[in-house]
ZAPATI-278405 format. One record per residue: residue number from 1; z, x, y of N, C-alpha, C in turn. Coordinates in nm, 4 decimals, decimal comma. Layout:
N
+-----+----------+----------+----------+----------+----------+----------+----------+----------+----------+
!  nr !      n_w !      n_u !      n_v !     ca_w !     ca_u !     ca_v !      c_w !      c_u !      c_v !
+-----+----------+----------+----------+----------+----------+----------+----------+----------+----------+
! NUM !        Z !        X !        Y !        Z !        X !        Y !        Z !        X !        Y !
...
+-----+----------+----------+----------+----------+----------+----------+----------+----------+----------+
***
This chain:
145
+-----+----------+----------+----------+----------+----------+----------+----------+----------+----------+
!  nr !      n_w !      n_u !      n_v !     ca_w !     ca_u !     ca_v !      c_w !      c_u !      c_v !
+-----+----------+----------+----------+----------+----------+----------+----------+----------+----------+
!   1 !  11,1135 !  10,9778 !  13,5742 !  11,2240 !  10,9583 !  13,4814 !  11,1492 !  10,9643 !  13,3215 !
!   2 !  10,9934 !  10,9367 !  13,3300 !  10,9582 !  10,8725 !  13,2056 !  10,9307 !  11,0330 !  13,1962 !
!   3 !  10,8952 !  11,1294 !  13,2031 !  10,7662 !  11,2439 !  13,2719 !  10,8608 !  11,3121 !  13,1319 !
!   4 !  11,0227 !  11,3197 !  13,1312 !  11,0602 !  11,3198 !  13,0462 !  11,0857 !  11,3494 !  12,8699 !
!   5 !  11,0739 !  11,1534 !  12,8742 !  11,0191 !  11,1002 !  12,7464 !  10,8788 !  11,1911 !  12,7008 !
!   6 !  10,8211 !  11,1147 !  12,8259 !  10,6299 !  11,1109 !  12,7254 !  10,6115 !  11,2432 !  12,6996 !
!   7 !  10,7281 !  11,3893 !  12,7541 !  10,6806 !  11,4861 !  12,7063 !  10,7060 !  11,5520 !  12,5561 !
!   8 !  10,8803 !  11,4827 !  12,5292 !  10,8838 !  11,5050 !  12,4755 !  10,8362 !  11,3949 !  12,3254 !
!   9 !  10,7402 !  11,2947 !  12,3461 !  10,6876 !  11,2435 !  12,2281 !  10,5942 !  11,3216 !  12,2199 !
!  10 !  10,4923 !  11,3622 !  12,3772 !  10,4061 !  11,4316 !  12,2653 !  10,3715 !  11,5640 !  12,2633 !
!  11 !  10,5082 !  11,6606 !  12,2004 !  10,5322 !  11,7731 !  12,2379 !  10,4534 !  11,7967 !  12,0912 !
!  12 !  10,5673 !  11,6378 !  12,0241 !  10,6522 !  11,5536 !  11,8796 !  10,5188 !  11,5728 !  11,8183 !
!  13 !  10,3681 !  11,5453 !  11,8591 !  10,3285 !  11,4203 !  11,8328 !  10,2043 !  11,5768 !  11,8377 !
!  14 !  10,2006 !  11,6970 !  11,8981 !  10,1470 !  11,8052 !  11,8786 !  10,1424 !  11,8950 !  11,7630 !
!  15 !  10,3344 !  11,9178 !  11,7452 !  10,4018 !  11,9757 !  11,6340 !  10,3335 !  11,9349 !  11,5035 !
!  16 !  10,3514 !  11,7951 !  11,5433 !  10,3145 !  11,6720 !  11,3916 !  10,1406 !  11,7920 !  11,3374 !
!  17 !  10,0422 !  11,7155 !  11,4860 !   9,9091 !  11,7757 !  11,4283 !   9,9162 !  11,9565 !  11,3649 !
!  18 !   9,9586 !  11,9582 !  11,4474 !   9,9477 !  12,1359 !  11,3805 !   9,9827 !  12,1607 !  11,2165 !
!  19 !  10,0948 !  12,1265 !  11,1913 !  10,1813 !  12,1121 !  11,0579 !  10,0924 !  11,9769 !  10,9452 !
!  20 !  10,0940 !  11,8801 !  11,0215 !   9,9172 !  11,7811 !  10,9482 !   9,8093 !  11,9437 !  10,9010 !
!  21 !   9,7596 !  11,9596 !  11,0042 !   9,6753 !  12,0115 !  10,9738 !   9,6782 !  12,1711 !  10,9063 !
!  22 !   9,7697 !  12,2197 !  10,8939 !   9,8313 !  12,2789 !  10,8015 !   9,7879 !  12,2859 !  10,6522 !
!  23 !   9,8402 !  12,3618 !  10,5749 !   9,8187 !  12,3699 !  10,3718 !   9,9297 !  12,3177 !  10,3737 !
!  24 !  10,0409 !  12,2659 !  10,4726 !  10,1206 !  12,2620 !  10,4196 !  10,1410 !  12,1072 !  10,3438 !
!  25 !  10,1167 !  12,0194 !  10,4073 !  10,1526 !  11,9174 !  10,3782 !   9,9966 !  11,8789 !  10,2231 !
!  26 !   9,8910 !  11,9023 !  10,2075 !   9,8971 !  11,9170 !  10,0096 !   9,9472 !  11,9771 !  10,0317 !
!  27 !  10,0433 !  12,0907 !  10,0215 !  10,1164 !  12,2081 !   9,9376 !  10,2243 !  12,0574 !   9,8952 !
!  28 !  10,2569 !  11,9715 !   9,9953 !  10,3762 !  11,8358 !  10,0066 !  10,2780 !  11,7927 !   9,8499 !
!  29 !  10,1789 !  11,7064 !   9,8944 !  10,1572 !  11,6237 !   9,8854 !  10,0858 !  11,6559 !   9,6989 !
!  30 !  10,0604 !  11,7766 !   9,6646 !  10,0741 !  11,8342 !   9,4989 !  10,1654 !  11,8487 !   9,4916 !
!  31 !  10,2555 !  11,8648 !   9,5298 !  10,3766 !  11,9152 !   9,3848 !  10,5317 !  11,8096 !   9,4026 !
!  32 !  10,4915 !  11,7168 !   9,5074 !  10,5828 !  11,6401 !   9,5567 !  10,6123 !  11,4913 !   9,4435 !
!  33 !  10,4916 !  11,4441 !   9,4664 !  10,4642 !  11,3810 !   9,3727 !  10,5203 !  11,4122 !   9,2339 !
!  34 !  10,4628 !  11,4917 !   9,1242 !  10,5459 !  11,4696 !   9,0603 !  10,7131 !  11,4141 !   9,0307 !
!  35 !  10,7800 !  11,4971 !   9,1203 !  10,9482 !  11,4271 !   9,1417 !  10,9772 !  11,3151 !   9,1609 !
!  36 !  10,8892 !  11,2386 !   9,1523 !  10,8873 !  11,0769 !   9,1362 !  11,0378 !  11,0237 !   9,2346 !
!  37 !  11,0567 !  11,1138 !   9,3626 !  11,1411 !  11,0981 !   9,4878 !  11,1068 !  10,9923 !   9,5904 !
!  38 !  10,9947 !  10,9404 !   9,5731 !  10,9774 !  10,8276 !   9,6919 !  11,0033 !  10,8721 !   9,8322 !
!  39 !  11,1025 !  10,7033 !   9,8913 !  11,1318 !  10,7137 !  10,0087 !  11,2571 !  10,8105 !  10,0664 !
!  40 !  11,2938 !  10,9070 !   9,9160 !  11,3987 !  10,9972 !   9,9940 !  11,3469 !  11,1160 !  10,0606 !
!  41 !  11,1568 !  11,1325 !  10,0281 !  11,1067 !  11,2261 !  10,1240 !  11,0847 !  11,1777 !  10,2204 !
!  42 !  11,0453 !  11,0638 !  10,2868 !  10,9828 !  11,0762 !  10,4393 !  11,1812 !  11,1034 !  10,5497 !
!  43 !  11,2169 !  11,0834 !  10,4394 !  11,4730 !  11,0389 !  10,4621 !  11,4528 !  11,1674 !  10,4987 !
!  44 !  11,4094 !  11,3295 !  10,4038 !  11,4763 !  11,4201 !  10,3952 !  11,3560 !  11,5373 !  10,4610 !
!  45 !  11,2527 !  11,4689 !  10,5359 !  11,1581 !  11,5784 !  10,6281 !  11,2656 !  11,5267 !  10,7462 !
!  46 !  11,2605 !  11,3500 !  10,7328 !  11,2677 !  11,3689 !  10,8885 !  11,4407 !  11,4006 !  10,9284 !
!  47 !  11,5145 !  11,4546 !  10,7954 !  11,6311 !  11,4801 !  10,8732 !  11,6346 !  11,5922 !  10,9436 !
!  48 !  11,5708 !  11,6851 !  10,7620 !  11,5727 !  11,8061 !  10,7706 !  11,5002 !  11,9305 !  10,9259 !
!  49 !  11,4032 !  11,8117 !  11,0334 !  11,3403 !  11,8068 !  11,0781 !  11,4619 !  11,8515 !  11,2475 !
!  50 !  11,5223 !  11,6828 !  11,2585 !  11,6381 !  11,6317 !  11,2972 !  11,7958 !  11,7979 !  11,3250 !
!  51 !  11,8408 !  11,8079 !  11,2098 !  11,9345 !  11,9033 !  11,1896 !  11,8767 !  12,0363 !  11,2358 !
!  52 !  11,7228 !  12,0597 !  11,2382 !  11,6654 !  12,2440 !  11,2885 !  11,6203 !  12,1813 !  11,4187 !
!  53 !  11,5643 !  12,0952 !  11,5177 !  11,6045 !  12,0384 !  11,6579 !  11,6917 !  11,9886 !  11,6605 !
!  54 !  11,6857 !  11,9062 !  11,6261 !  11,8224 !  11,8224 !  11,7502 !  11,7309 !  11,7160 !  11,7909 !
!  55 !  11,6047 !  11,6681 !  11,7889 !  11,5486 !  11,5588 !  11,8652 !  11,5558 !  11,4716 !  11,7337 !
!  56 !  11,6042 !  11,3573 !  11,8188 !  11,5052 !  11,2119 !  11,7282 !  11,4624 !  11,1689 !  11,7224 !
!  57 !  11,3273 !  11,1827 !  11,8576 !  11,2153 !  11,1372 !  11,8712 !  11,1301 !  11,3029 !  11,7918 !
!  58 !  11,1645 !  11,3454 !  11,8099 !  11,0578 !  11,4827 !  11,7573 !  11,0981 !  11,4384 !  11,5561 !
!  59 !  11,1557 !  11,4232 !  11,5922 !  11,1663 !  11,4065 !  11,4404 !  11,0764 !  11,2684 !  11,3429 !
!  60 !  11,1289 !  11,2019 !  11,4112 !  10,9822 !  11,0958 !  11,4026 !  10,9002 !  11,0785 !  11,4022 !
!  61 !  10,8816 !  11,1496 !  11,5360 !  10,6903 !  11,2006 !  11,5174 !  10,6427 !  11,2423 !  11,4657 !
!  62 !  10,7428 !  11,3481 !  11,4360 !  10,6668 !  11,4480 !  11,3131 !  10,7181 !  11,4414 !  11,2058 !
!  63 !  10,7796 !  11,4015 !  11,1686 !  10,8142 !  11,3592 !  11,0193 !  10,7000 !  11,1725 !  10,9971 !
!  64 !  10,6706 !  11,1523 !  11,0855 !  10,5885 !  11,0952 !  11,0350 !  10,4313 !  11,1136 !  11,0219 !
!  65 !  10,4160 !  11,2254 !  11,1219 !  10,2805 !  11,3284 !  11,0929 !  10,3214 !  11,3682 !  10,9447 !
!  66 !  10,4026 !  11,3913 !  10,8776 !  10,4093 !  11,5119 !  10,8028 !  10,3969 !  11,3247 !  10,6385 !
!  67 !  10,4399 !  11,2580 !  10,6569 !  10,4457 !  11,1832 !  10,6083 !  10,3301 !  11,0918 !  10,5471 !
!  68 !  10,3134 !  11,0332 !  10,6597 !  10,1585 !  10,9350 !  10,6597 !  10,0298 !  11,0554 !  10,5464 !
!  69 !  10,0355 !  11,1389 !  10,5267 !   9,9405 !  11,1882 !  10,4536 !   9,9796 !  11,1385 !  10,2590 !
!  70 !  10,1116 !  11,1529 !  10,2793 !  10,1852 !  11,2222 !  10,1729 !  10,2079 !  11,0707 !  10,1002 !
!  71 !  10,1730 !  10,9165 !  10,1763 !  10,2121 !  10,7811 !  10,1573 !  10,1788 !  10,7839 !   9,9844 !
!  72 !  10,0203 !  10,8253 !  10,0121 !   9,9866 !  10,7601 !   9,8266 !  10,0597 !  10,7636 !   9,6971 !
!  73 !  10,0497 !  10,9117 !   9,7238 !  10,1174 !  11,0407 !   9,6265 !  10,2651 !  11,0152 !   9,6142 !
!  74 !  10,3386 !  10,9591 !   9,6823 !  10,4889 !  10,9126 !   9,6811 !  10,4293 !  10,7620 !   9,6819 !
!  75 !  10,4018 !  10,7285 !   9,5626 !  10,3523 !  10,6095 !   9,5543 !  10,4469 !  10,4402 !   9,6769 !
!  76 !  10,4114 !  10,4952 !   9,7704 !  10,3901 !  10,4150 !   9,8934 !  10,3496 !  10,3878 !   9,9883 !
!  77 !  10,1859 !  10,3096 !   9,9142 !  10,0489 !  10,3679 !  10,0684 !  10,0571 !  10,1054 !  10,0175 !
!  78 !  10,0950 !  10,1123 !  10,0012 !  10,1197 !   9,9578 !  10,0492 !  10,1757 !   9,9752 !  10,1331 !
!  79 !  10,1426 !   9,7608 !  10,2472 !  10,2436 !   9,7653 !  10,3487 !  10,3892 !   9,7311 !  10,3517 !
!  80 !  10,4172 !   9,7190 !  10,2096 !  10,5890 !   9,7402 !  10,2203 !  10,6705 !   9,9306 !  10,1924 !
!  81 !  10,5388 !   9,9669 !  10,1550 !  10,5688 !  10,0671 !  10,1237 !  10,6216 !  10,1545 !  10,2367 !
!  82 !  10,4358 !  10,1282 !  10,3618 !  10,4813 !  10,2224 !  10,4754 !  10,5991 !  10,1480 !  10,5812 !
!  83 !  10,6136 !   9,9773 !  10,5373 !  10,7819 !  10,0129 !  10,6512 !  10,9112 !  10,0292 !  10,5757 !
!  84 !  10,8956 !  10,0774 !  10,4913 !  10,9645 !  10,1482 !  10,4478 !  10,9886 !  10,3050 !  10,5029 !
!  85 !  10,8760 !  10,3581 !  10,4922 !  10,8483 !  10,4806 !  10,4643 !  10,8957 !  10,4784 !  10,6802 !
!  86 !  10,9004 !  10,3926 !  10,6978 !  10,8688 !  10,3844 !  10,8214 !  11,0517 !  10,4254 !  10,8799 !
!  87 !  11,0538 !  10,3078 !  10,8118 !  11,3046 !  10,2802 !  10,8565 !  11,3090 !  10,3993 !  10,7187 !
!  88 !  11,2675 !  10,4971 !  10,6599 !  11,3395 !  10,6078 !  10,5992 !  11,2729 !  10,6691 !  10,7161 !
!  89 !  11,2241 !  10,7403 !  10,7417 !  11,2129 !  10,8234 !  10,8591 !  11,3452 !  10,8033 !  10,9313 !
!  90 !  11,2860 !  10,6913 !  10,9891 !  11,4352 !  10,6848 !  11,0958 !  11,5654 !  10,6931 !  11,0743 !
!  91 !  11,5821 !  10,6194 !  10,9585 !  11,7260 !  10,7004 !  10,9289 !  11,7654 !  10,8585 !  10,9058 !
!  92 !  11,6353 !  10,8919 !  10,8643 !  11,6855 !  11,0259 !  10,8636 !  11,6963 !  11,1077 !  10,9670 !
!  93 !  11,6449 !  10,9876 !  11,0910 !  11,7046 !  11,0984 !  11,2605 !  11,7502 !  11,1042 !  11,2517 !
!  94 !  11,8550 !  11,0607 !  11,2143 !  11,9666 !  10,9096 !  11,3006 !  12,1072 !  11,0535 !  11,2012 !
!  95 !  11,9762 !  11,2158 !  11,1335 !  12,1773 !  11,2724 !  11,0833 !  12,2035 !  11,3702 !  11,1773 !
!  96 !  12,3044 !  11,4028 !  11,1509 !  12,3410 !  11,5600 !  11,1751 !  12,3506 !  11,5841 !  11,3304 !
!  97 !  12,4489 !  11,5014 !  11,3701 !  12,4070 !  11,5428 !  11,6243 !  12,4296 !  11,7115 !  11,5812 !
!  98 !  12,4682 !  11,7730 !  11,6068 !  12,5554 !  11,8893 !  11,6522 !  12,4707 !  11,9807 !  11,7502 !
!  99 !  12,5371 !  12,0699 !  11,7672 !  12,5199 !  12,1199 !  11,8672 !  12,3588 !  12,1065 !  11,8945 !
! 100 !  12,2530 !  12,1484 !  11,8388 !  12,1295 !  12,1590 !  11,9723 !  12,0899 !  11,9593 !  11,9717 !
! 101 !  12,2217 !  11,9069 !  12,0033 !  12,1376 !  11,7909 !  12,0046 !  12,2493 !  11,7513 !  12,1695 !
! 102 !  12,0879 !  11,6811 !  12,2251 !  12,1810 !  11,6460 !  12,3813 !  12,2673 !  11,4880 !  12,3582 !
! 103 !  12,2688 !  11,4019 !  12,2817 !  12,3269 !  11,3064 !  12,2375 !  12,4661 !  11,4259 !  12,2370 !
! 104 !  12,4555 !  11,4871 !  12,1252 !  12,6718 !  11,5989 !  12,0684 !  12,6173 !  11,5643 !  12,2319 !
! 105 !  12,6265 !  11,6546 !  12,3270 !  12,6545 !  11,6751 !  12,3679 !  12,7518 !  11,6254 !  12,4995 !
! 106 !  12,6090 !  11,5104 !  12,5534 !  12,6392 !  11,3484 !  12,6571 !  12,7505 !  11,2818 !  12,5680 !
! 107 !  12,7729 !  11,2800 !  12,4416 !  12,9186 !  11,1860 !  12,4140 !  12,9794 !  11,2578 !  12,4466 !
! 108 !  13,0061 !  11,4009 !  12,3807 !  13,1718 !  11,5307 !  12,3396 !  13,2253 !  11,5196 !  12,5174 !
! 109 !  13,1459 !  11,5280 !  12,6009 !  13,1641 !  11,5865 !  12,6571 !  13,2317 !  11,4794 !  12,7788 !
! 110 !  13,1005 !  11,2716 !  12,8166 !  13,1250 !  11,2470 !  12,8580 !  13,2590 !  11,1654 !  12,8301 !
! 111 !  13,3252 !  11,1570 !  12,6630 !  13,4699 !  11,1518 !  12,6500 !  13,5494 !  11,2422 !  12,5837 !
! 112 !  13,4643 !  11,3900 !  12,6384 !  13,5947 !  11,5136 !  12,6745 !  13,6961 !  11,5547 !  12,5361 !
! 113 !  13,5838 !  11,4899 !  12,4591 !  13,6321 !  11,5577 !  12,3170 !  13,5816 !  11,6981 !  12,3237 !
! 114 !  13,6727 !  11,7614 !  12,2597 !  13,7181 !  11,9134 !  12,2957 !  13,5330 !  11,9559 !  12,1291 !
! 115 !  13,4596 !  12,0738 !  12,1337 !  13,3539 !  12,0875 !  12,0820 !  13,3734 !  12,0768 !  11,9569 !
! 116 !  13,5290 !  12,1567 !  11,8988 !  13,5293 !  12,1792 !  11,7520 !  13,5390 !  12,0459 !  11,7565 !
! 117 !  13,6385 !  11,9547 !  11,7384 !  13,6803 !  11,8101 !  11,7854 !  13,5515 !  11,7140 !  11,7258 !
! 118 !  13,4881 !  11,7779 !  11,8590 !  13,3244 !  11,6693 !  11,7977 !  13,2438 !  11,7502 !  11,6794 !
! 119 !  13,2876 !  11,8290 !  11,6341 !  13,2131 !  11,8703 !  11,5542 !  13,2344 !  11,7939 !  11,4259 !
! 120 !  13,3587 !  11,7739 !  11,4110 !  13,3932 !  11,7266 !  11,2560 !  13,3911 !  11,6403 !  11,3264 !
! 121 !  13,3767 !  11,5449 !  11,3747 !  13,4016 !  11,3924 !  11,3619 !  13,2394 !  11,3792 !  11,3997 !
! 122 !  13,2118 !  11,3969 !  11,5245 !  13,0573 !  11,3107 !  11,5505 !  12,9331 !  11,3853 !  11,4913 !
! 123 !  12,9367 !  11,4836 !  11,4107 !  12,7828 !  11,5274 !  11,2911 !  12,8669 !  11,4328 !  11,2418 !
! 124 !  12,9973 !  11,4631 !  11,1660 !  13,0240 !  11,3646 !  11,0054 !  12,9860 !  11,2499 !  11,0588 !
! 125 !  13,0315 !  11,2045 !  11,1392 !  12,9451 !  11,0814 !  11,1770 !  12,8720 !  11,0062 !  11,1494 !
! 126 !  12,7767 !  11,0989 !  11,2262 !  12,5893 !  11,1029 !  11,2498 !  12,5613 !  11,0587 !  11,0487 !
! 127 !  12,5938 !  11,1893 !  11,0032 !  12,5640 !  11,2004 !  10,8840 !  12,5599 !  11,1238 !  10,8158 !
! 128 !  12,6747 !  10,9731 !  10,8210 !  12,7233 !  10,8980 !  10,8183 !  12,6566 !  10,7880 !  10,7782 !
! 129 !  12,6146 !  10,7583 !  10,9784 !  12,5229 !  10,6974 !  10,9879 !  12,3940 !  10,6340 !  10,9094 !
! 130 !  12,3142 !  10,8212 !  10,9390 !  12,1913 !  10,8183 !  10,8898 !  12,1924 !  10,8010 !  10,6810 !
! 131 !  12,3531 !  10,8102 !  10,6217 !  12,2911 !  10,8311 !  10,5400 !  12,2897 !  10,6400 !  10,4670 !
! 132 !  12,4127 !  10,5598 !  10,5489 !  12,4239 !  10,4715 !  10,5036 !  12,3303 !  10,3626 !  10,5289 !
! 133 !  12,2204 !  10,4361 !  10,6379 !  12,1190 !  10,3969 !  10,6764 !  12,0278 !  10,3412 !  10,5256 !
! 134 !  11,9889 !  10,5374 !  10,5261 !  11,8962 !  10,5182 !  10,4187 !  11,9534 !  10,4678 !  10,2587 !
! 135 !  12,0464 !  10,4683 !  10,3011 !  12,0834 !  10,3143 !  10,0798 !  12,0244 !  10,2222 !  10,1378 !
! 136 !  12,0688 !  10,1642 !  10,2056 !  12,0397 !  10,0157 !  10,2913 !  11,8275 !  10,0332 !  10,2872 !
! 137 !  11,7892 !  10,0961 !  10,3641 !  11,6346 !  10,1348 !  10,3235 !  11,6359 !  10,0978 !  10,1928 !
! 138 !  11,6827 !  10,1885 !  10,0923 !  11,6994 !  10,2235 !   9,9154 !  11,6951 !  10,0917 !   9,8742 !
! 139 !  11,8286 !  10,0096 !   9,8929 !  11,8441 !   9,8575 !   9,8335 !  11,7066 !   9,7727 !   9,8805 !
! 140 !  11,6380 !   9,7818 !  10,0125 !  11,5953 !   9,6918 !  10,0229 !  11,4463 !   9,7060 !   9,9499 !
! 141 !  11,3606 !   9,8563 !   9,9135 !  11,3275 !   9,9900 !   9,8430 !  11,3172 !   9,8312 !   9,6727 !
! 142 !  11,4560 !   9,8209 !   9,7159 !  11,4672 !   9,7519 !   9,5141 !  11,4199 !   9,6375 !   9,5304 !
! 143 !  11,3889 !   9,5560 !   9,6312 !  11,3627 !   9,4113 !   9,6588 !  11,2066 !   9,4184 !   9,6906 !
! 144 !  11,1444 !   9,5211 !   9,7755 !  11,0642 !   9,4778 !   9,8212 !  10,9382 !   9,5370 !   9,7473 !
! 145 !  10,9185 !   9,6461 !   9,6552 !  10,8436 !   9,7532 !   9,5727 !  10,8649 !   9,6954 !   9,4913 !
+-----+----------+----------+----------+----------+----------+----------+----------+----------+----------+
***
C-alpha cells in the first residue's frame, strides 16, 4: 500500500532537485524579488505544477524545492515566513482538479457525475478551494509578518 505513495513522493522530490539544480531558481530569484509578490509566488508555483501534472503531492514536494532557495529574495526568510510559505504551497496544490488528477476521476466516477458536469463543478470548486485557502494565508500574513 505504501509503495505508490513513496514512489510519487520520491519522484516529486527528484523532479524538484532537478529543477533546483537548473538555472531556473537563479532566474526566479533574480527576477521575482523586484516584483514584490511575496506569498503569491509559492502559491502560483504550486498551482501551476498541480494544474500541469495533476498530483497535489508532486506539486507540494516540487513547489517546496523550487521555493526554498527563493525565500530570502521573497522576504520570507523568517520562521513565520517559512510557515506561511508552506501554507501557500499547500493552498496552490489544491487548485484546479481536472482530467489529469486521480481525485477528479475518483469523485466524478464514484459520484456518477458526467465528465462534462464534473469539469464545470469539481474544477470550479477546487479553484475556489485553493483561492480561499490562499486568501486565508494572506490574511494571516498581515498579522504574522
